[in-house]
N, C-alpha and C positions, 0 to 999 in steps of 0.2 A: 094909900097910893099903891098901885100894883107894881111889879117889877118892870113890865113894859112901859108904863108910864114914867117911872123913875129913869130908865135908861134913855128914853127919848128926850126926857127933860135935861138930862145930863149933856147928851150929844149936841141939843139945840142950842143950850146956853153957851157953848164954847165955839161951836162952828157953823150955826145956822142951819137952814132946811137942807141945803144940798150937801153939806158934809155930813149931816145926820142921816139923811136917806142913803147915802152911798155907804157909810160905816154900817148901818143896820142891815142892809141888804147883804153885805159880806158876811158879818159875824153873828146875826141872829139865829141862825139855824143850829148853832153849836150851843144849846143850852145845857149846862151840866145839871144832872138831877140831883146830885147830893150838895147843891149850894142854893137853899131856899131864899137867902137874903141878897142873892145875886153879886156877891162880891167877886167871884171868879169872872162871871161875865163882865161886870164892870171893868176889872183889871184889862181883860182883852179889847174891851172898848176904848178904855183909856191909852192902851199901847196903839191902837189904830189911830187915835186923835193925834197923839204925839208925832206920828208918822205923817199924817195928813197935814198938820198945822204945827211946824216946828216953830218955837218961839212962843207959844202960847201956854206955857207951863203954869203961869199963875192963875190963868183963866181956868184951866183943867184942875188945878188943886182946889180952887173955890168950888167948882161944879161938884167935885168928890166930896168936899166939906159938908155942902147943902145936902146931898144924897146921904151922907152918914148920919146927919142930924135927923133926917127924915125917919131913919130906922129907929131913933130914941123914942120911947114913950113920954107922955107928958110929964111925968114926975122926974124921969131922967133929963129931959129938957131944962127943968128949972133948977135942977141940982145933980149935975152929972157925977157919977161916982168916978174915982180915980181910974178904975178899970175901963170904964166908957171912954174918958178923956184918953187914955193911952191906946185904946182900940182905933179911936178916930185918927190920933196922930200916926199909927202905923199904916192906916189905910190911905194916907195922903202920898201921891206919887212923889218919889224923891225924898221922902222922909227916912 
C-alpha cells in the first residue's frame, strides 16, 4: 500500500470523507523528501485531525496503530521484535 493510500485510509477512518478531504487539501503539498515511510507527514495529519476533531484521540490512536502495522513485514506481524513494538508505541499520539 502506498503512502497516499495509507494517509487517506488513516484520515477517513477517523473523520470521514469531509474531514479527510479538508485535511489532505491543506497538508498534502508539504511532503518531506527524507521520510519514505511517511511518519512525519502522518504526524502533521494527526495534529490536524486532533484540531479538527477534539475528543477523538482513541480513534486517532487506533488509526495510527493500523498504519504502523501496515509498515511491518509479514514475519514482523507474526512475531514482532521488541524494537518494532517499541517503535509502534512511540508512534502513537500521546504515548
